[in-house]
C-alpha positions as CSV (number, residue, x, y, z in Angstrom):
1,X,-40.4,-39.9,50.0
2,X,-38.2,-38.4,47.2
3,X,-36.5,-35.1,48.1
4,X,-34.3,-34.6,45.1
5,X,-34.9,-33.1,41.7
6,X,-36.6,-35.7,39.5
7,X,-37.1,-33.9,36.2
8,X,-34.3,-33.2,33.8
9,X,-34.0,-32.7,30.0
10,X,-33.7,-35.9,28.1
11,X,-31.4,-36.5,25.1
12,X,-33.2,-35.7,21.9
13,X,-33.9,-38.6,19.6
14,X,-35.0,-37.2,16.3
15,X,-38.2,-38.8,15.2
16,X,-39.1,-36.5,12.4
17,X,-38.2,-37.7,8.9
18,X,-40.0,-38.5,5.7
19,X,-42.1,-40.9,7.7
20,X,-45.6,-39.5,8.0
21,X,-46.1,-41.5,11.2
22,X,-43.7,-39.3,13.3
23,X,-46.7,-38.1,15.3
24,X,-47.6,-41.7,16.2
25,X,-44.0,-42.3,17.2
26,X,-44.0,-39.2,19.3
27,X,-47.2,-40.3,21.1
28,X,-45.8,-43.8,21.6
29,X,-42.7,-42.4,23.3
30,X,-44.6,-40.6,26.1
31,X,-48.2,-41.5,25.8
32,X,-48.1,-44.5,28.1
33,X,-47.2,-42.2,31.0
34,X,-50.3,-40.0,30.6
35,X,-52.9,-40.5,33.3
36,X,-56.5,-39.5,34.1
37,X,-57.1,-37.8,37.4
38,X,-60.6,-37.7,39.0
39,X,-61.0,-35.6,42.1
40,X,-63.8,-34.8,44.5
41,X,-64.2,-31.9,46.9
42,X,-66.9,-30.8,49.3
43,X,-68.2,-27.3,48.6
44,X,-70.8,-25.1,50.1
45,X,-74.3,-25.0,48.6
46,X,-77.5,-23.4,49.7
47,X,-79.5,-25.7,47.5
48,X,-78.9,-28.9,49.4
49,X,-80.3,-30.1,52.7
50,X,-77.0,-29.9,54.6
51,X,-75.6,-26.8,52.9
52,X,-72.8,-28.8,51.2
53,X,-72.4,-30.8,48.0
54,X,-69.7,-32.9,46.4
55,X,-68.1,-31.4,43.3
56,X,-66.4,-33.8,40.9
57,X,-63.7,-32.9,38.3
58,X,-61.6,-34.7,35.8
59,X,-58.2,-33.7,34.5
60,X,-55.0,-35.2,33.2
61,X,-51.4,-35.7,34.4
62,X,-48.2,-37.5,33.5
63,X,-45.8,-39.7,35.3
64,X,-42.3,-38.1,35.9
65,X,-40.8,-40.8,38.0
66,X,-41.3,-44.6,37.9
67,X,-42.2,-44.8,41.6
68,X,-45.4,-42.9,41.0
69,X,-44.7,-39.2,41.0
70,X,-47.1,-37.3,38.7
71,X,-47.2,-33.8,37.4
72,X,-50.5,-32.0,36.8
73,X,-52.3,-28.7,37.3
74,X,-52.9,-27.3,40.7
75,X,-56.5,-26.5,39.8
76,X,-57.1,-30.1,39.1
77,X,-56.3,-31.3,42.6
78,X,-56.2,-28.3,45.0
79,X,-58.7,-28.7,47.8
80,X,-59.7,-32.2,46.8
81,X,-61.0,-34.6,49.4
82,X,-60.1,-37.6,47.2
83,X,-57.8,-38.0,44.2
84,X,-58.1,-41.1,41.9
85,X,-55.4,-41.7,39.3
86,X,-56.1,-44.1,36.4
87,X,-53.2,-45.3,34.2
88,X,-53.4,-46.0,30.5
89,X,-53.4,-49.7,31.2
90,X,-56.5,-49.3,33.3
91,X,-55.1,-49.7,36.8
92,X,-56.4,-47.2,39.3
93,X,-54.7,-45.8,42.4
94,X,-55.5,-43.4,45.2
95,X,-53.4,-40.3,44.8
96,X,-51.9,-38.0,47.5
97,X,-51.2,-34.4,46.7
98,X,-47.6,-33.8,47.7
99,X,-47.9,-30.1,46.9
100,X,-49.7,-27.6,44.8
101,X,-48.7,-24.0,43.8
102,X,-51.8,-22.1,42.8
103,X,-49.8,-19.1,41.6
104,X,-48.2,-21.1,38.8
105,X,-50.9,-23.9,38.6
106,X,-48.4,-26.7,39.1
107,X,-49.0,-29.7,41.4
108,X,-47.4,-33.0,42.2
109,X,-49.3,-36.1,43.0
110,X,-47.9,-39.4,44.4
111,X,-49.4,-42.9,43.9
112,X,-48.1,-46.1,45.5
113,X,-46.7,-48.0,42.5
114,X,-43.4,-48.9,41.0
115,X,-41.8,-49.6,37.6
116,X,-44.2,-47.2,35.8
117,X,-43.6,-45.7,32.4
118,X,-42.3,-42.1,32.5
119,X,-42.4,-39.2,30.0
120,X,-39.3,-37.9,28.2
121,X,-38.6,-34.2,29.0
122,X,-37.6,-31.6,26.5
123,X,-36.4,-28.0,26.7
124,X,-39.1,-25.4,26.5
125,X,-36.6,-22.6,26.2
126,X,-35.7,-23.7,22.7
127,X,-39.2,-23.6,21.2
128,X,-39.9,-21.7,18.1
129,X,-43.3,-20.7,16.6
130,X,-44.2,-23.1,13.8
131,X,-42.9,-26.2,15.4
132,X,-45.2,-29.1,15.9
133,X,-47.2,-29.4,19.2
134,X,-49.0,-32.6,20.3
135,X,-51.5,-32.6,23.2
136,X,-52.5,-35.7,25.0
137,X,-55.2,-35.8,27.7
138,X,-58.7,-36.8,28.7
139,X,-61.0,-34.1,27.3
140,X,-64.7,-34.6,28.3
141,X,-63.8,-38.0,29.7
142,X,-62.4,-39.3,26.4
143,X,-59.2,-41.0,27.7
144,X,-55.9,-40.7,25.8
145,X,-57.1,-38.3,23.2
146,X,-54.4,-37.0,20.9
147,X,-54.6,-33.6,19.1
148,X,-52.0,-31.9,16.9
149,X,-51.2,-28.4,16.0
150,X,-48.2,-26.0,16.1
151,X,-46.5,-23.7,18.5
152,X,-48.3,-20.4,17.8
153,X,-46.2,-18.3,20.2
154,X,-44.1,-18.3,23.3
155,X,-43.9,-16.0,26.4
156,X,-47.6,-15.2,26.1
157,X,-49.1,-13.0,28.9
158,X,-51.2,-14.7,31.4
159,X,-53.3,-11.7,32.4
160,X,-56.2,-13.0,30.3
161,X,-56.6,-16.0,32.5
162,X,-55.4,-15.3,36.0
163,X,-52.2,-13.3,35.9
164,X,-50.0,-16.1,37.1
165,X,-46.8,-14.5,36.0
166,X,-45.9,-17.2,33.5
167,X,-44.9,-16.8,29.9
168,X,-47.2,-19.4,28.4
169,X,-46.8,-21.5,25.3
170,X,-49.6,-20.8,22.9
171,X,-50.8,-23.6,20.6
172,X,-53.6,-24.2,18.2
173,X,-53.7,-27.9,19.1
174,X,-57.2,-28.6,20.4
175,X,-57.3,-28.3,24.2
176,X,-60.7,-28.9,25.9
177,X,-61.9,-29.4,29.5
178,X,-60.2,-32.5,30.9
179,X,-57.0,-31.8,29.1
180,X,-55.8,-29.7,32.0
181,X,-52.6,-31.2,33.5
182,X,-51.8,-33.3,30.4
183,X,-48.5,-33.0,28.5
184,X,-47.8,-30.9,25.4
185,X,-45.2,-32.8,23.4
186,X,-42.8,-31.7,20.7
187,X,-42.3,-33.6,17.4
188,X,-39.8,-35.9,19.2
189,X,-42.3,-37.0,21.9
190,X,-40.7,-34.9,24.6
191,X,-42.8,-33.0,27.1
192,X,-42.5,-29.2,26.5
193,X,-45.4,-28.0,28.6
194,X,-48.4,-28.7,30.8
195,X,-51.7,-28.0,29.1
196,X,-53.5,-25.6,31.4
197,X,-55.9,-23.1,29.8
198,X,-58.2,-22.2,26.9
199,X,-60.0,-18.9,26.1
200,X,-63.7,-19.5,26.3
201,X,-65.4,-18.8,23.0
202,X,-62.2,-18.8,21.0
203,X,-61.0,-21.4,18.7
204,X,-57.4,-22.5,18.2
205,X,-56.2,-20.7,21.4
206,X,-54.7,-23.1,23.9
207,X,-52.0,-22.4,26.5
208,X,-49.4,-24.5,28.3
209,X,-47.0,-23.9,31.2
210,X,-43.4,-24.3,29.8
211,X,-41.9,-27.5,31.2
212,X,-38.7,-25.7,32.3
213,X,-40.7,-23.5,34.7
214,X,-43.0,-26.3,35.7
215,X,-40.1,-28.6,36.6
216,X,-38.5,-26.0,38.9
217,X,-41.8,-25.6,40.8
218,X,-42.3,-29.4,40.9
219,X,-38.8,-30.0,42.3
220,X,-39.5,-27.4,45.0
221,X,-42.8,-29.0,45.9
222,X,-41.2,-32.5,46.1
223,X,-38.4,-31.2,48.3
224,X,-40.8,-29.5,50.7
225,X,-42.9,-32.6,50.9
226,X,-39.9,-34.6,52.0
């Protein structure tokens, strides 16, 4: 089981030019490492014969190490009885939750696989409003959906959705249920955040956990699991 830090900033390869397909190039750089996560959990219910029912949820995640370490949101996998991870190539694996921090909504999942594609990691401390933002995920079960917008703001207060003590990245890239845990990319295809929240009833208001903070939590969870 890995016990060392596994996430670090990658050298920036500039993809943006006069080529209008820079978004496709950015997605190609990290898109193959985006996964779908299906979870089930047993919850109490007074409307069933045995007082319990199985709740199912779907989210997203992304591979951070080629031996099967995956970063996602804690609310996607916390309390789950089963976790199933489906790769972009269609292969499916049982996932094990190495750790989940509900206060920051960061979780790490392990699958038994090797030689997997991994994301390229950027530096969320360098973000500026107006820069491109590219979200990849599985909204409403539509796998590998790509949406594009800009960074609308940084260091946004989290009190509106849980008070997690994080300065969120705000984006107008479309984020919908099922995007949770998926990556937010910059224009160079590097992960700058984990898509995590939307404001119900509002349009163009999506939020992501900055990758610099997320990777610190993830490395702690991995070390504790070792």
